[in-house]
Structures are given as C-alpha cells and as structure tokens.
N, C-alpha and C positions, 0 to 999 in steps of 0.2 A: 505493499499501501505504500512506503512511502519508496519507496521508488517511481511508483508513479507521479508523486505528491510531485518528488524532485523532478522529471523529464515534462510533465507538464509546464511547471512552472521556468526553466531555460526553455521551453516554446512558448512561451505567450514572451520571456525578455527577448529571443531574437527577432520573432516576430515583430514587436515592438519596435525595435535596435534597426529593422528592415524598412518600415514604413518611416520612422525616422528621417534615416538614409533617404527616400525618395523622397520625402517635401521639403531637403536642401538646397539650398539656393545660397549659389554664390555669393557675395560682397559685392555691392554694386561701390565701395568703395574703394579707393586703389590711391595710396602713397609710393611717390619718387624722389629721392634727391639726384640731381644733375649738377654742372657748375662747370667752374677752371678756376687755372691757378698760374704761376709763372716764376721762374726764376732767374736771375743773368747775373750778369757782368756792366758795369757803368763808369765811360774816361769820360771826365766834362775838362774840357780850356776853355772859361769864361774870365775873358781882355787877359789875355797871360798868365790866370793862375789856374793849374793843374790842380785835380782830384780825380782818384778813384779808390774803384769799393765793389765787390759781387753786393747782389742785392739780395736779401734776405727770402722775399716770393710773396707771392699774394695769392690771398685763396679766399675765393670766393661759390659758396655753397649756393644753390637754389635749390628750394621745395616745393614741390607739386603735388597739390589732396587735391582728386577726385574722388567727389560727393554725390552725383548722379551726372549720368549725360551733358546737363544742362548747368551745375552748379560747380565751379572751381577752385581751390587759395593758387596762389603766386607767391614769390617772397626771395628773397636772395639778401645773404650779410654777405658783405665785403670784410675780410681781416686784412690787412696792412701793414709791412713793420715802416716804418715812418720815424730817420736816425735811429736811434735809441728806446722807440716807444711803440704797443702794439696798437694801433687805431682799430676799433669797431666802426662800424656803420651800417644801418639797417636800409641799402639803396633800395627796395619800395618791398611789398606788404596789402594784397590787395586780393579781394571777391571780384570773379567772375561770373557770370550771370551768361547763358544763350536765350536770348528773346526769341530767335529766330536762325535760318540759315541764315538770313544776312546783315545781323546786328547782334550784337551782346554789348551786354551794358558794367563795368567793372566800376569799385570805387576802395580808395582808400590810399595806400602813396602808390606812385606808380611812375614807373619812364614817359616823360613829356614823348608826344610826335610832333617834335618844333626839329623842323627834318626829320632826318636818320640817322642821324651818327650814334648820339648817347643811345637811343634808342634799342639799332638794330646790331651798329659794329664796333663798340666800344670792346667789348672782350673780349682779354688777348690772346684768345687760339681764332678772333673774328679779323683785329686788327689787323691791316699787313703788314706796318710797325711798332714798334716799342714804344710810342709816346704819342701823341694826342696832335691836334693842328693845334694853332693854334686860333685863338676865341673861345676853348673848350674846356673844361675843368677850372680852377683853382683860377678867380679873373677873369673868367671867361663869357663873354655874351649872352647864351644859349641859353632855354630854362632844360636843366638835367631834369628833376624830378618834379612833382607836387604831390598835395595831399587834397583829395578831392575827386568825383566823379565824373565816368566818360561814358560816350558812349559810341562806340566803334562798327567796322562792317567791311563791308566788299560785297558784288555783286558786277555780273557782266553786261558789255555790252556789245553787243556785238563779237567780233574776234579780238576784243577789247575788257580789257575788264577795272574798274574805278573801287579804288579804297576812300574808309574815311575817317575822322578823328572828328569827335566836339565832345569836350570839355571842360569844366570849371571846377577852377583852385583855387587856395586860401590866398597867395599871389606871393609875386618877389613884395622884397622888402628894402625901402630904401634906405642906403648907408646915409649916414649925417655926421654933421661938427661935436657930435653929442655921445659915437660910437666908440670903439677900440683904434679906431682904425680914418683917424678923421680927415686924413689927406685920403682918402676914399670916398668922399661925399660926394653923391651924386651917382656913383653905383647903381645897381640892384643887388643884394641877395637873393638867391631863388631858395634855398634851402630853410622856407619857415613852414619850419610843418604844424606854426597854431598864430591864426591870420591876424595880424598888428592894425587894421580897421577892420569895417562892415564893411569893404570894396572884394569884393571877387574878382579874382581874373578868369578870364575867361578865353579859348582858343582853338584853332580847330587845322585840323590837315588834311587836302584834300593829292590821293595821287593815281596815277593812270598810267597802265601799262599799254601802248597803243596799241601792239603789235601781239599777236596768237602764242608763239613759244614764248611770254617774258622776260625778252632779254633786255626788254628798253622800260622804265620808269622816269616819268617827271612826277616832281611838288613841289606843292603850294603850302604852307605856314605861313598863320597868323598869332598873336595873343599878344592879350590887351588888357589893361584893366586901368580903372576912373583913378585910385588912388592907390599909392604906393607907401606913404606918407605914415607914421604911425599916428593910431587917433592921439588927438587932442593936443600936436604938435604942428610948430606953423610950414612944416612941409608934408602933413595930412591930403592936400586934395594935390599931391604932383601926381598928373598920370604916365602912363608908359605905354609903346606900341613898341610889335617886334614883328618882325617882318622875313619868312625867309624860302628861298628856292633852290631844293634837292634834284639830282640826277645822277643814275645811274646804267652801267650798261654791261649785261655782261653777256658772254656768246665763244662758245668753241669756229673758230676759222679754220676753217680745211690750209688755207693759201698758206696760212703763216704759221699753219702746223699743234695751233694750240690754246686754248685759254686767253681772255682780251677780257680786264673787269675794271672798268673806269667809275672814280666815284668824287663826285664834286659838289659842293654846298657853299650858298653864300643868304652869311646873316647881317641884320639892320638892326637897332636899337637906338628907337625916338625918344628921351625922356622930356618931361614939358619944365625950361628951362628956370634957375631961379640963380640966388644970393645964397653959398653957402659961407657963414662966416667961420672962420681957421684960425683956431689958437694954434701956430708954431710953435712960438716958444712960451713961457708965462708970461700974460697979460700984452701979449703981442700978436692981435689977432688984424687977418688980413682975407680982404674978402673975395673968393672965387665964383666969378660970371661968367662962362661958358656953354656955346649952345653943346648940349647935351645928345650928341652925336655918334654913334660906334658901328662897329661894322666889321667884319670879320669874313672870309672867305677863305675855299683849298680845294684844290685839284688833284687827283689822285689815281696812276696810273699801273698796273700791272700785267706781266703775261710770265704763262706757265703754260710750256711745250708739250702741255700732255698727248699728241698723240706722234711723242720717238717710240723710237722701238728700248729704248734703252733706259731701262728701270731711275737712273740716276738723273740723268738729265731730266725726265719726265714728270721727277718731284721738284725741280729746281724754281724758284719762281722771282723774275726780276719784277721791282718796283720801286717808286718816285713818285714823291709829295711837292708839292706847293701850296703854303699858306699863308697870312697874313693878316695881320688886327691892326684896329685904328681904332683909337680911342681917343676922346674930347682934346681939344691945342687948348691948353689955357687952366685943364681942372689940376686937381692934385695926381690923379691915373694915369696922367697925358702917357700916352704908346703913340710907339710905330714901328711893327715890327715887320719882320717875312722871312722865310724858313726854306729852305732847301732839305729837304734829304732824298735819302737813296738805300739802297738795298739790297740782300739778298735772301730770302727766304727757301729754309728744306722743309718740303713735308714727308713726316714720319708715316706718319694717317692721313684719311682725311679731318682729326681731331687732333693733332699735336702736331706743332711746325717750333725751325731754331730759324731765329730771325737773328742778323748781321747789317747793324743799318750807321748810317754815317749821317750825321744831321750838323745841321749847318742855320743859325740864328742871325739877323742883325738888325741894325735900329738903334731904336734908343728911349727909354724909359720900358717903365713897366713894374711889377709887381719889386719891390724894396731896391730899385736901379736907379737911378740917378749917372743921367748923359747915356754914351753911347754903352751898343751892347755887339759883341763879337761873342758867342755863344760858340763850342765843337764840342758836338759829344759822337762819342762810337756806345755803340748798345749790342752787347750780346745776347738773347732774352731767348730761354724755351719754353714755350705757353699749351699748355695740358688745356681740354673739355676733356669731362667726362658724362 
C-alpha cells in the first residue's frame, strides 16, 4: 500500500513539473554590456616645450536593457585617467519607447544630434583619429549632451531615406564674470544637468540619405534657447542660436580598390551681445564688449584598400583631417586655430584598430594659452570596441 501511495505521489509530481515546463515562457527582459576602451602613447611639442607619456587608457562601458519590444534603457559611463586622477562621468542615461515603425521617444540624459560627430563618431574605435577636431570637447562650441526629451525616427521617400530628431533640454548655461573662469565670460557651458532658469532649449536635426545604397548623408541641425543666463542675474535674458551642417560619404569604389570615407561638419554659434565686466586683478575691472559669434568646421578623408589580395594591405587605412576654430575677437577666450592631422591605421579586426597619428595645431589663443600657438603631437593609440 505504501509503495502504491509513493508511486502515485511521484507520478503527480512528475506531471506537475511537466505541466510547468510546458507553460514556461522565456522572459522578454534582455541585458547586455557593450562599450569601448583605448590605451596609447603621446608626444607633444608645444612652442618648444616637449612632453611625452604613456596614456593609462579610457574605459567606457555601455549598458543596454530591453524590457520589451518597445521599452528599452541605455547608459554609458566614462572612466578616464586625467593626470594623476581618475575621472568618472555619466555620458548618457535614457529610457527609450518605440511608438511605431517610424518614431520613438527617449527621455533622460542623451547625446544631442547636433551634427554627427559627438553622437555617432566620437568613440575611440570609431573615430579615425586619436583626437577630436577643434571645436569639440572642452571649450567646444558644439553641444555634446543634454537632459530632456526627444522624438526621433526615420522613413523612406522613394529610394531615399529621411531621418529626423526634435528635442527639448534644460539648455546651456552662459559663463559670466562671477563664475570660476571669468575670462571665459560669454562662452556656453553645455553640461547643464539642472536648469539655471525657466527657459528650455530646443533643437532639431534632419538627415537625408538621397541614394538607395545609403552611401551619402546630408544633415542640418538647429539648436536655440531664449535664455541662457542664470535666473535673476543681469544676463538672464541673453539668448543663443546654433546651427550646423554635416556631410558623410562612405563607399567601396572598385576603380581605386577600396573604401573611401569622407566626413565633414560646419557649426556656428551666435549669442546675444552684452558687456561683461571682468575683474582681471583685485579691484581692477575691464569691460569686455565683443560680437559673440564662434564657428568651427572640419573635413576628414580616409581610404582603406579593402579589395587588395594581401591581408596586411587591406587592413591598412590612410586618414587625413583639417579643422578650424574661431571664437570672438576681443573676448577673454579669443582664439583662431587650425589643425592639420594625418595618420596610418591598422585594423586587427572590425572593432579593434591601432592608430599612428601626427597632429599640428597653429594659430593663437585658446584655453589657458596667450599669444601664438605652435603645437605638434605624435599619438599612438590602440582602441577596442566590445
């Protein structure tokens, strides 16, 4: 009798487990870690003063979470060795919801689609150069990221494709004489995580890929804010308008036996004029009055002989870049610089590249620089995307 009861119990347990297995549904949740990093060596000759050092590297993990087919989350952290310190920054963290095949919305901190370099090309394993063009990054005139909400998507128009983005953010903050860097009064600080006034900034980018092979893209960006000054200050009602044009062409051409990659961007910033009373020495003030317009642009050309029969040759890539930055004459941050760079890259695989690059920057002015600039640099960088 005991054996019958035992076998009956085991039988019920087996069928119960089997039923649970048949009802099992895999979770829609998916989690993934991607990112990139780089290490290298740098040599600099700045107006005759030579320095060189190995660079400890940069590590940028990207966290991706998919809650459903429509709901997702993305975030990137940046770990960077700067001097003797480790700097940690939150590059972006936003939630994405897919509304339909042509439109999605995201909110949080995200890279702004002002042009294409910072949103698409800045990661070290994607950027063909170890450095950024003039006008990007620190003291740049182009916004990098913002906190807000964005509507974006793409759709076909015959053989062409149109992509778009419309967004609103807390907006940039105007640097003023009462800040930490009074000589930079009149510059915009884009890393404004908390709004300093009740006025938002709004922007858009329209990109057109006119050909069916998507080899070419033309883009236009606009970014504006009626108020960039701190609420309650004498600069509260200062406004700013920025626009940019970008161009991309990537195609394998059989006549030259490889891939040609062209990138270019032009950006201009216009901030309402005002007078900045700057205390250069204790008790001594100087009124800075200038036409607050800045512009930057760059063009880059690379060629990779992918149709070569030799593996070593097809993995090589030649690249050259020219960039220029002009900031207001008469301002405390006045500069007029241009950069020439050339390099040779070797691709170990599709997501790992070793870059050897020579850079020469000339002109005058710039961050913590007075007078003429003659900066030469040699960079060796190994970048890896994962």
